[in-house]
SERO-4910 file (N, C-alpha, C, O; in steps of 0.05 Angstrom, whole numbers):
BEGIN
 pado doro    nc1    nc2    nc3   cac1   cac2   cac3    cc1    cc2    cc3    oc1    oc2    oc3
  Unk    A   -943    598   -235   -938    605   -217   -946    609   -193   -940    593   -175
  Unk    A   -958    627   -189   -979    644   -166   -997    613   -153   -999    606   -129
  Unk    A  -1008    597   -183  -1015    574   -175  -1007    549   -173  -1020    530   -167
  Unk    A   -990    550   -177   -961    520   -169   -954    529   -128   -952    514   -109
  Unk    A   -954    555   -129   -948    560    -89   -973    551    -84   -971    530    -71
  Unk    A   -991    554    -87  -1000    564    -68  -1022    534    -72  -1035    524    -54
  Unk    A  -1022    524    -98  -1025    489    -85  -1009    473    -72  -1022    457    -58
  Unk    A   -986    470    -71   -965    468    -48   -971    474    -35   -967    458    -17
  Unk    A   -983    497    -26  -1001    503      2  -1008    496     15  -1001    493     39
  Unk    A  -1041    486     -9  -1052    468      2  -1049    432     11  -1058    416     28
  Unk    A  -1037    431     -5  -1017    404    -10  -1022    398     20  -1038    382     29
  Unk    A  -1005    414     34   -981    404     54  -1002    417     68  -1010    403     87
  Unk    A  -1013    436     66  -1033    448     93  -1009    456    104  -1000    437    117
  Unk    A   -993    479    105   -961    481    120   -982    494    142  -1005    501    137
  Unk    A   -969    496    166   -971    505    179   -930    532    187   -906    531    185
  Unk    A   -940    541    190   -913    560    200   -901    553    226   -878    546    231
  Unk    A   -923    556    243   -898    541    272   -893    522    271   -869    517    276
  Unk    A   -911    500    263   -901    467    265   -870    456    251   -851    443    259
  Unk    A   -880    476    213   -857    476    202   -823    483    215   -801    472    214
  Unk    A   -832    508    227   -809    516    236   -806    497    260   -799    477    246
  Unk    A   -805    486    287   -805    468    304   -797    435    291   -784    417    301
  Unk    A   -810    436    266   -782    420    252   -762    412    245   -745    396    251
  Unk    A   -769    436    223   -734    449    224   -716    453    241   -692    454    236
  Unk    A   -726    456    263   -723    467    286   -698    434    304   -674    436    306
  Unk    A   -716    407    315   -711    391    313   -705    373    299   -703    351    309
  Unk    A   -699    376    261   -678    357    242   -654    380    252   -633    371    262
  Unk    A   -657    401    248   -618    419    266   -621    405    279   -611    384    271
  Unk    A   -630    405    298   -610    391    328   -613    362    323   -589    357    326
  Unk    A   -622    343    319   -615    323    297   -582    305    283   -567    286    288
  Unk    A   -585    332    257   -562    339    246   -542    340    253   -523    328    244
  Unk    A   -542    371    287   -515    370    306   -506    340    321   -484    330    325
  Unk    A   -544    327    327   -528    302    341   -517    280    322   -510    260    335
  Unk    A   -514    280    295   -504    263    279   -481    271    275   -470    251    267
  Unk    A   -463    289    276   -449    314    265   -416    302    292   -392    295    289
  Unk    A   -444    309    327   -425    293    339   -415    266    336   -391    258    334
  Unk    A   -434    253    336   -442    224    349   -410    218    319   -388    207    324
  Unk    A   -417    227    298   -388    215    272   -363    231    290   -345    220    302
  Unk    A   -365    255    288   -353    254    303   -329    242    321   -306    234    317
  Unk    A   -344    243    338   -333    216    362   -320    184    352   -302    169    358
  Unk    A   -340    186    333   -335    148    317   -303    145    308   -286    128    313
  Unk    A   -302    183    284   -277    180    284   -254    183    297   -232    175    288
  Unk    A   -260    199    326   -245    195    344   -223    178    351   -199    181    350
  Unk    A   -246    149    363   -245    125    369   -238    108    344   -225     89    349
  Unk    A   -247    113    313   -219    104    297   -199    113    291   -187    106    271
  Unk    A   -191    136    310   -163    147    297   -141    135    319   -117    132    314
  Unk    A   -157    127    347   -142    123    371   -138     89    362   -114     82    365
  Unk    A   -158     65    353   -155     45    353   -134     35    327   -119     15    326
  Unk    A   -136     53    307   -113     42    275    -84     57    294    -62     45    290
  Unk    A    -82     80    313    -59     82    324    -53     71    342    -31     80    348
  Unk    A    -63     47    363    -56     40    365    -55     12    360    -41     -1    376
  Unk    A    -63      0    344    -59    -15    327    -26     -9    312     -7    -22    321
  Unk    A    -21     11    287      4     20    280     22     21    305     38      3    309
  Unk    A     21     40    319     44     20    352     51      6    350     72      7    338
  Unk    A     41    -22    360     34    -41    371     52    -47    344     59    -71    348
  Unk    A     61    -41    324     64    -54    299     94    -50    287    109    -58    270
  Unk    A     91    -32    310    135    -20    301    155    -29    317    154    -29    342
  Unk    A    175    -38    304    193    -57    325    209    -33    344    210     -9    343
  Unk    A    215    -44    352    240    -14    379    261    -28    372    264    -53    371
  Unk    A    274    -12    367    307    -16    363    320      7    374    321     31    372
  Unk    A    328    -12    385    360     11    400    380      1    394    381    -23    392
  Unk    A    403     17    390    429      9    382    446     29    413    441     45    431
  Unk    A    473      8    397    494     -3    421    513      9    404    514      5    380
  Unk    A    541     36    428    562     41    423    579      4    408    586    -17    419
  Unk    A    579     16    375    601    -12    367    599    -33    372    611    -51    383
  Unk    A    562    -26    351    556    -40    337    552    -36    308    537    -18    301
  Unk    A    565    -53    290    557    -54    256    532    -36    247    519    -26    265
  Unk    A    527    -32    227    499    -13    216    502     -5    198    524      5    195
  Unk    A    485     -5    178    492    -10    148    456     32    151    437     35    166
  Unk    A    466     47    130    467     64    131    437     68    106    449     62     85
  Unk    A    405     76     97    399     74     80    409    103     74    409    124     88
  Unk    A    418     95     45    416    113     23    397    121     11    384    106     -4
  Unk    A    389    153     16    357    165      4    354    181    -32    337    182    -49
  Unk    A    391    196    -28    392    195    -56    404    188    -84    415    200   -102
  Unk    A    393    140    -76    395    130    -99    361    131   -104    356    125   -128
  Unk    A    339    136    -90    323    130    -99    313    146   -138    291    141   -148
  Unk    A    332    163   -154    319    175   -167    343    154   -197    366    162   -201
  Unk    A    332    133   -212    346    126   -226    370    113   -218    392    110   -229
  Unk    A    354    102   -183    382     89   -176    398     50   -194    420     40   -193
  Unk    A    373     43   -205    385     11   -225    363      0   -216    343      9   -204
  Unk    A    373    -25   -225    357    -52   -205    359    -66   -194    343    -82   -183
  Unk    A    385    -64   -193    393    -82   -170    421    -70   -153    442    -82   -147
  Unk    A    414    -48   -150    432    -30   -136    419    -27   -110    395    -27   -109
  Unk    A    435    -26    -87    431    -32    -49    434      2    -55    448     19    -66
  Unk    A    399     -5    -32    397     25    -32    409     26      9    414     48     21
  Unk    A    411     14     16    435     11     45    467     10     36    477     -2     17
  Unk    A    483     32     60    506     30     54    515     18     72    500     12     91
  Unk    A    539     12     73    558     11    106    573     -7    106    588     -2     87
  Unk    A    580    -28    116    578    -24    155    589      5    160    604     16    144
  Unk    A    579     16    184    587     47    186    588     33    218    572     14    216
  Unk    A    595     34    237    608     36    271    594     55    283    597     78    274
  Unk    A    576     52    305    570     68    329    584     75    340    592     62    359
  Unk    A    596    101    332    605    107    361    601    121    387    617    122    406
  Unk    A    574    132    383    552    136    397    522    149    404    513    163    387
  Unk    A    512    145    421    480    133    421    469    162    444    472    165    468
  Unk    A    456    178    425    447    198    434    414    194    439    403    176    427
  Unk    A    398    212    457    376    211    481    368    208    452    361    186    444
  Unk    A    369    229    437    332    237    425    335    222    391    327    232    370
  Unk    A    354    187    393    358    179    366    382    186    354    377    172    335
  Unk    A    401    195    350    416    217    325    439    194    338    448    193    361
  Unk    A    444    178    317    472    165    327    506    174    306    511    181    283
  Unk    A    521    171    327    544    183    308    555    144    294    549    122    302
  Unk    A    569    151    276    574    138    257    589    135    248    590    143    225
  Unk    A    610    124    258    648    124    243    652    110    220    649     86    222
  Unk    A    659    120    198    659    114    169    681     92    165    688     94    188
  Unk    A    698     72    155    714     62    132    752     86    151    774     87    161
  Unk    A    738     92    145    760    125    132    762    157    155    773    178    151
  Unk    A    744    145    183    749    158    212    727    181    211    719    195    230
  Unk    A    720    180    187    716    205    190    684    198    202    671    178    197
  Unk    A    675    221    219    654    215    238    627    228    228    631    252    222
  Unk    A    606    221    225    577    232    221    551    234    241    547    213    254
  Unk    A    533    254    244    512    238    248    481    235    242    468    252    230
  Unk    A    472    211    254    452    207    234    414    205    243    403    206    265
  Unk    A    407    202    227    375    200    250    374    157    257    375    135    245
  Unk    A    373    163    271    361    123    281    359    107    265    368     85    257
  Unk    A    333    136    258    306    120    229    328    106    212    332     83    217
  Unk    A    341    116    196    357    106    179    372     88    170    382     86    148
  Unk    A    374     70    195    397     41    207    390     35    209    366     41    212
  Unk    A    403      5    209    393    -20    214    410    -35    213    421    -37    191
  Unk    A    420    -54    240    446    -59    227    441    -88    210    423   -100    198
  Unk    A    478    -92    219    492   -103    199    492   -125    209    496   -126    233
  Unk    A    486   -154    192    500   -172    205    501   -192    182    487   -199    164
  Unk    A    542   -199    200    561   -219    194    545   -233    171    521   -231    172
  Unk    A    556   -248    148    550   -272    128    534   -296    160    511   -302    165
  Unk    A    566   -304    177    558   -324    194    531   -314    211    512   -328    218
  Unk    A    537   -280    217    505   -285    247    480   -277    239    459   -275    252
  Unk    A    487   -269    200    453   -270    187    455   -308    194    438   -314    212
  Unk    A    469   -330    185    464   -356    191    444   -361    218    423   -373    222
  Unk    A    459   -347    234    448   -346    269    415   -345    266    399   -364    267
  Unk    A    413   -320    262    387   -304    270    382   -312    255    363   -297    250
  Unk    A    382   -334    228    355   -330    211    356   -377    216    341   -394    207
  Unk    A    370   -377    228    370   -401    251    343   -403    269    323   -416    267
  Unk    A    352   -380    291    331   -368    316    309   -364    306    290   -375    318
  Unk    A    304   -348    284    272   -339    273    261   -360    264    237   -360    262
  Unk    A    274   -382    258    262   -409    244    250   -432    276    235   -451    276
  Unk    A    262   -421    294    261   -442    322    237   -444    322    226   -458    339
***
């Protein structure tokens, strides 16, 4: 073992001061690489957030509109053809934080998050919307 370590020291011509300086240089370079990687990842995250925010469709609801409500309870064993949307419900009120007050057919009023709601189009309205989108 001593012979091999002595051989390595002779082969590398080891100077401890020079090796220490080189090691500090390597550590400083490593810190610079880490800092640059952090900056690049934050730039990428900002770009991805901006892209995803552009893809979000702004949905604003007004009282009196008909909407469908997403039923999250149907996820387990719902059946292939069973709809996950229930309704239509009538919007009674819109709150500033995005909460909607819905009025059911039987007169119940309940509050839901506006993200679980989509507009309901009657068959005539659906045809009109489809034609407008094609034009």
